[in-house]
N, C-alpha and C positions, 0 to 999 in steps of 0.2 A: 371724573375719576375721584376716588375717595379723598385725595389730598385737598380737593377743592369743595367737597361736600360740607354743607352746614350740619349742625346738630339736628335741625328739623328734617332735613333731607334724609339723613341716616335713620332717624326715628321712623319716618314714613316707610323706609325700606324694611325695617324690622317688623313694623306693624302689618305690612303686606306680606311678610315672610318671603321676600323677593330673593330667589336663588341666584340672581345675577350678581349679587354682592358677596356671596360666600367666598371666603378667602381674601377679600379685599379690606375688611376690617372685622373686629370682634366687638361684641356687646357685653360689658361687665355689669353685673347687677349687685348693688351694695347689700341688699337685704338677704341674698342667698350666698354671696361669696363665690359665684361661678361666672364664667364667661361663655358666650354662645356664638354660633354662626348667625348671620342675619336671618336665615330661613328657619331657625329653630321653631318647632311646633308648639313649644310651651307658651303659656299665656304671656302676652306682651306686658313687660313691666311698666310701671309708671315712669314718666320722663325724669322725675326728680331722683329716681333710684338708679339711673343709667349713666354709665361712662363708656365712651367709645375709644377703642385703642386701635392703632394702625397694624399692630402685630400681636400674635398670641404671647410672644416673649414679654411685651410690655404689660400684658395682663398678668402674666406669671410674676413679674417683678413687683406688681402692685398688690400681690397676695391673693389673686383669684385662681381657681382651678377650673379645668375644662368641664363643660357640661357632659354628663354621661348619656344624655338623651340624643343630642345632635352631633356629638363628637366633632367640634370645630377643627380639630387637627386633620380630619379626613376630607379636606377640601383642596381644590386646585390652589396653586400659589397665586399671588397677586400679579395682574398684568402691569401694575404700576412700576415694577422694577425694570421692565423693558421700556416703558413709555418715558420714564425719567432717565436722565443721564448724569445726575448729581452723585456725590460721594455715597450717600445712603443707598441709592439704587445699585451702584457698582459694588458696594460692600455686600448687599444682599445676594447679588448674583454669585459672588465669590464664596460666600458662606454656604449657599446652597450647593455649590460644586465641591464642598469639603475642604476648602483651604485652611480653615481654622484647625480642623483635625490633623491635617498634614503638616502645617507650618506654624500653627499657633497664632495668637493675636499679633505678635511682632511681624510674622510673615504677611498676614493680611494687611497690616498697616503699611509695611514696606511696599507692597504692590500698589497701594493707593497713594503713596507719597506723603504719609503723615507719621507722626510718632504714635505709639500705642495709646498713650494717655490722651492725646488730642483726638484721635479717632474715637475712643470710647466716649469722650465728652460730646463729640458731634452726634454720634449715633444715639446716645442717651437723650440728647435734646430733641432730636428729630423723630426718633422712633420709640422712645420710652424705654429703651434697653440697650446695653452695650454689646459689643461683639461676642463676648462669652455667653451672655444670656441668649442672644439670638441663635448662636450655634447650639446651645443647649436645647432650645425649643425645637430646632430642626432635628436634633437627635431624638427628642421625644416623639416627634411626628413619625420618624423612620421606625422607631421601636413599636409604636402602635400599629403601623402598617404591617410589620413582620409578625407581631403577636396575633393579629386577627387574620392575617392572610397566609400564614405558613405554619408548618408543624415543627419549625426549628426549636430546639431546646432553648430555654430562657437564657442560659449562659451564652449561647451563640448569638441570640438576638442582641444581647447587650453589646458584644464586641462588633457585630455587624453594623449596629446603629452608631458606633463611634464612641461608646462610653469607655472610660479607662478601667473600670472595674464593675463587677456585678453589683456590688454595694451601691455604687453611684447610680447605676441603672435602676435598681430597686427604689432608691430614695427619690429619683427624679420622676419615675412613672407614678409612684404613690402621691407625690406632691402635685403633679400636673393633672392627673386623672382622678385623684381621690380614691384609688384602689391599687392593690399590688398587681404586678404583671400577670400572674396566673389568673386572677379574678377578671382582669381585662380580657384575657384570652378566652375565658369561659363564656363571655357574653357574645362571642362572634357567631355569625351564621355562615356555615360553610356552603359553598356552591361548587358543583362540578366534581371532577375526579381529584384524587390526591396528587400532590406534586410528584414528578418523576424524581428518582434518586439523583442527588447532586444538583438539582435545579431549585431556583426560587421563582415562584409564580405569584405576581401581585397585580391588583387592580390599580390603574392610574386614573384618578378622577379628572374630569374636565368640565368646562361650562358649555351649556347650550349645544347647538348643532356642531357636528364635526365632519368635515369633508374627508372621510376616510378613503373613499375611492380615489380622490385626487392625490392624497398623500402617498398611497401605495403605488399609484401610477407614476408619480414623480420619481419615487425611489427606484422603481423598476427600470425606468428609462436611463438611469444613471448608475445602476448597481455595477460595481467592479467584481467580476467573478472571482470566487475564492474568499474575498473579504466580505462581500455582501450577497445576500440571497433575497430576492423580492418576488412575490406573487401578487395576484390581484387582492389578496386578503391578508397579507403578512409582509413583514420586512425584518430581516435579521442581519447582524454584522458582528465582526470582531473589533476589538479596541485595545490599545495599550493603556493601562492605568498604573498608578504608583505601586500597587501590590502585585502586578503581573497582568497577563492577558485576561480579557473577559470576552464573553459572547452573550449577546442578548437578542431577543426577538420581541417585536411588537405585533399584536394581532387584536381583533375584536371578537369577543365571546358571544354566546347566544343571547345574552341580555343587552347586547349593544355596548358593553363596557370595553374600554381599551385595557389590554392586559400586557404585562411585561413578564417574560420568562428569561431568566439569566443563569449563566454558569460563570463562576468567578474563581480566580486563583486564591485571592484573599477576601474573606467576607467583609472586611472593613471597607472595601471599595464599593459596596452596594449603594450607599447614599449617592455617590458620584455617578454610578450607572443610572440610577433613577433620575437624577437631575439632568444628565446628558440626554436620556431618552425623552424626557419631557420637553427639553429645548428643541430636540430634533423634530418633534411633531407639534411644537408650538401649543402645548396642552394648557398653558397658563393664560392663553389669550382670552379676551372678552368678546366672543363672536357676535353677541347681540348688539353691543355698542358699535362694533365695526360695521356690521350689516346695516344698522340704522343710519349711520353716518354716510356710508357709500350709497345706500339705496335711496337716499333723499335727492340724489341727482338723477334726472331723467335718463341720461346717457348710460348710467351704471345700474339702474334699477333692474333691467332684465338680466344682467349678469349676476346680481346678488340673488334674485329670485331663482335662477337656475342652479346656483351653487351656494346655498346658505352655509355659513360656518367655514368658509375657506380659511386655510392656514398658510403661514409662510414657513417653509421648512428651515430648521436651524442647522447647526453643525455639531457633530459628535466630537470632533477634535479640531480646534482652531488652526493648528499648524497644517494639518491635512487639508483643511478647507482652502487655505491660501494656495497650496500647490495645485489642488483641483481647479480652482478658479483660473490660475495662470495657464495651466495646460489647456483649459477650455476657451482661451481667448482666440477669437476669429476662426474657430472651426465648429463643426456641428457637434451636437451632444453625442451622437454615435461615434464620431472620430475621436472626441475627447475620451470617451469610455474605452475605446481600443487602446489609445496611448497610455492611459492610466493602468489598464490591464497588463500591458507589456512591462511597464515600470514596476508594478507590484510583483509580477511573476519573477522578474529578474532580481529585485532588491528586497522584497518583503521576506518576512520570516514566518515559519509555521508556529502555531500555538500548540505545543505538545500537551497531551492529556485531555483534550476536548473531543468528544465523540464527533462533533461537526468537522474536525480537522481544518479549522479556518486558517487563512493567511492573514497576517498583520500588515497593515499599510507600512511602507518603508519608513525608517526613521529619517529625520532631517539630516543627520550625519551621513547616512548611507547615500541619500540623494545628492548631498553636497560633494561627496567623494567620488561617486560612480555614476551619477546621473548622466554625465556627458557620454558614457558608453552606451546608454540605453535610449535616451531621448532623441527624437528625430525632429528636424525642422531647421529654421534659420539659426546660425551660430549665436546671434545676439539673444534670441529667445532662450536657448539652452543655457547661456551664461546667466541670464536673468533668473531662471528657475534654480539653478545650482547656487547662485549667489543668495537668493532669498532663503533657500534651505540652510545654507551655511550661517546666515545671520540669525535664523531661528535657533539653530543648534548651539551657537556660541553665546546667545543672549544679546547679540547686537540689535536684534529686532524682537520686541515683545508683542505677543498677540494672545490676549486672553478675553474671557467673557466679562471681565471687570474693567476693561480699558475705557478711558474717556473717548467718546466717539470722534470728536474733531482731532484729538491728539493721535488716535489710531490711524485716521485717514491721512493725516499729514505724514506720519511715519511711513506708511505704505507708499504714498506718492513720491517720497524721497528715494525709494528703491528703484534701480534701473529696471525698465520693462513693466512697471506697474503704473497704469493710468487710472483715470477717474472711474471707469466702469468696474474694474477689478476692486479698487478700494471701496467703492460703495456697495458692491455685491457682497464682499467679505463683511462689511459692517452690518448689512442686513442679516446675513446668515450667522455670524459669530456673536454679535451683540444682541441679536433679536430686535434690532431697532425697527419700530413699526412705521417709521416715516421716511423711507428711502424710495426714490423713484429713479429708474434707469432710462432716461430719455433717449439715449443713443442705442439701446438694445434693439436689435432687429425684430425679435419676437414681440417685445413690448410695443413697438411702433405698429406692427401688423395688427396686434390686438386693439390698439387705439383706433386704427382705421376701421376695423370691423365694428367697434362700439360707437363710432361717430364722434370720437374725441380727436382733437388735433394730433396729427401723427408726425409732424416735424419735431425734432428735438427741442427747439426753443419754445414752440407753441405748446407741446406736451408738458414741458416743465412748468410753464406759466399756468396752464389749466389745472395741473395737479395740485397747485397750492390750495385750491378750494376744498380738498379732502384731507388736508393735514389735520391731525397727526397720524393718518392711517394710509400714507402713500405706499408703504410696502404691500399692504393688502390690495390696493389698487393695482400695483404691479403684478401681484399674483393673479388677479382677475384678468388682466390684459394678456398675461401668458396663456391662461386658459382659453380666452377668446381667440387668440392666435392659433392655437392648436385645433380649435373647432371650425375656424374660418376656411373656406375653399381657397386653394392656391390660386394666385393671380399673377400674371406677368408684370402687373403694375405695382405689386407689393414693394414696400420700401426696401432698399438694399443698404447694407453697411458700407461705408467708405473704406476701401481696402488700404487707404493711406494711413489709417489710424490703427496701430497694432493692438490697441486696448479696447476696440469695439468688436465683440464677438459676432460671428455669424448667427449663433444661437447661444443663449447662456447655458452653463453646465452646472 
C-alpha cells in the first residue's frame, strides 16, 4: 500500500504509468507547479523534481494545481482508508460522506473524539492537509465530476458540490484546476444521451476488473421490494439523507463504466449519495492487489481465476445495515427478505415527488416504537431488534463509517441479541473492513469445503490468517463458491443453539 511504499517504488510506478496506483497518491512536479496521477501520459519528470503526496489536498496546500491532461481528481478513492483503521483513515471516510459540510470541523472532531485543533494537527502531520483542506479537495472533485458529467448550471454545481457560495466555487476550481469552471466544462467529451429531466447521471471510476454480475446478483437476492429494485444489470434504491429522500441507480454503460443516476430532494446531498454508492459497490478497492494476494494460494487460485475483481458489498445506511443483519440471523436470505419486506411495508414511508414512488426503510424510532407489532419470531429476538433500534435512535449506540473497528465491535457485542457473527458482518459492510472472516457462517464453511480449505470454524479462522489483510475478500469468494457448489447432505450445519450464527448470511 502507498503508506509503506518508498520513493523509488513510487517513482517506478509513475515511470511505468501504472494505473493500479491512480488515486492512491499524487505526483507533484516542482518545475511545472502541477500534480498528476501516477499513470499520467506526460513525460516522466526527473526524480529530483518530484514530490509525492498522499492526497490531492496536500498537493493543493503545497501550492500545486491539478494536471489538465490526466485530471487526477477523476480517479477512484484510495483503498488505504478502508485498509487502515487509524484516525486519519476514519476521518477520510467521514469527510467523503459529507460530515464536514453537515457538521463542520467541530462535528468531525467530536465524532472522532478529539478537539478540532488536535485533529487538524494530526491530519496535517499525517496527510499534509487539515480537515478543511481535505473537505475542500473533495468538493473540488465533486464539482469537476458535475461540470464534465452533467448540464447543471454552474451555480447549481457549486451548491451541489458543497460550496457555500458561487464565488468560493469559482475561486477553488480556478485554483485547483488552473481554469474557470466553464472552461473546465468546455473540455469535456459527452457520451450517450442527455440526462433525463430532474436526474443527475455520472460515471463512477474504479480500478481494474469489477465483478458486476456478482454485485448485481447479490443485491437482487436481498432486495427489499419498494425500497430496492434489482435486475441482472442494475440496482436502484431509496435512501434518507439530511436534505430529504433520495433515489439512485447503479448500472454499467456500453463502455463498461459504472454509472450513477440519481434524483435528490436537495442537491447538496449529491456528494453523500456518490460516497454511499461507491461504498455499496466497493468501488475504491484495489482488485489487482487483492487478486494477486489470494491467487498466490493454490486453494484459492481457481476461485480468483473464475471471478476476478470480486467486491465486498458495503452498506448504504449503517443503521439499516444493523437491522438487516439482526433480522437475517439464523434464517435464510429469502426468509430475511420476506421479514424485512413486511417490516418496511408496515413502518416505512413513501418518498413523495419521485417518479419511482419508492418506499423508505423505516426509521429507527419507528422500529423501536412499533417493531413488536410487525416482527415475528422469539420474543427475545424481537426485544433485541427493537432495543437496538431504540439505542440507535436516541444515540445510545453509535454506528458510522468513521467508527474505530474494535470499539464498534465491542459496542455491538454489548447489546442484547448481538453476537460475534453480527458484529463482524456489520463491521465488514459498514466500515468496509477488508480483513474480516466469518468462520461460523454456514455458507462460508460450505464454500471452504468446496475450495479445499479447512471448513471447521477454528481451522478456517487459523487458515485464513495467511491471506490477511484481505480476509473479507476471501469470505466473498467462499460465499460465491458455496452458491456454485452442489448441495450435499454432508454440508456443515449451523449449531441451532447459537442465535447469532445464521443459516445463511443476509
